[in-house]
C-alpha positions in Angstrom: 53.7 174.3 78.5 56.1 176.8 79.7 59.7 176.2 80.9 58.7 176.6 84.6 56.0 173.9 84.3 58.5 171.5 82.6 61.1 172.2 85.3 58.6 171.5 88.1 57.4 168.3 86.3 61.0 167.1 85.9 61.8 167.8 89.6 58.7 166.0 90.7 59.5 162.9 88.6 63.1 162.9 89.9 61.9 163.0 93.5 59.5 160.2 92.8 62.2 158.1 91.1 64.6 158.7 94.1 61.9 157.6 96.6 61.3 154.4 94.6 65.1 153.7 94.5 65.5 154.3 98.2 62.5 152.0 99.0 63.9 149.2 96.8 67.3 149.4 98.5 65.7 149.4 101.9 63.6 146.3 101.0 66.6 144.4 99.8 69.0 145.2 102.6 67.4 146.5 105.8 69.8 148.6 108.0 68.2 147.4 111.2 69.6 144.4 113.1 67.7 141.3 114.1 64.2 141.6 115.4 63.7 141.8 119.1 62.5 138.4 120.4 60.4 140.0 123.2 58.2 142.1 121.0 58.7 140.4 117.6 59.9 143.7 116.1 56.9 145.8 117.0 58.7 147.7 119.7 55.6 147.5 121.9 54.5 144.9 124.5 51.3 144.6 126.6 51.4 147.1 129.4 51.3 146.0 133.0 48.2 148.0 133.7 46.2 146.0 131.2 47.3 142.7 132.8 46.0 143.3 136.2 43.1 145.7 135.6 39.4 145.2 135.8 38.7 145.9 132.2 40.1 149.5 132.0 43.5 150.3 130.7 45.6 153.3 131.0 48.7 154.6 132.8 51.6 156.9 132.2 53.7 154.1 130.5 51.1 153.3 127.8 49.1 156.5 127.7 45.9 154.6 127.7 46.7 152.3 124.8 47.4 149.2 126.8 50.8 148.8 125.0 54.1 150.2 126.3 57.6 150.4 124.9 59.5 147.1 125.0 62.1 147.1 127.7 64.3 144.6 125.8 64.8 146.7 122.7 63.9 150.2 124.1 61.0 150.4 121.6 63.1 150.1 118.5 62.0 146.6 117.6 65.5 145.5 116.9 67.9 143.6 119.0 70.5 145.6 120.9 74.1 144.5 121.4 74.9 143.8 125.0 78.2 145.3 126.0 80.6 142.7 127.4 84.0 143.2 129.0 86.4 140.4 128.2 89.4 140.0 130.4 92.4 137.9 129.5 95.1 136.7 131.9 98.6 136.1 130.6 99.5 132.4 130.6 101.6 131.2 133.5 105.1 130.9 132.3 107.8 128.9 134.2 110.6 131.1 135.7 113.7 131.3 133.5 
């Protein structure tokens, strides 16, 4: 085998080893947050057109699949933090 073939083989093996390493890290510690309770992490829910149709399914929201993006998670399958504004009043102090 020539040096070019050995270089390509070494590159291919290192790419494969890197992919296995990344997969093992992702399996141990997922970056995503908690699963969405509305869609159970799939990111898709039953489309309204399939609920009230006469057997056919298909609209712009689901493109004919009968499943549309979850409105709770936006189709990501993970929970989204809800922005909350907390206001705090200063305690009433007696006059000095």
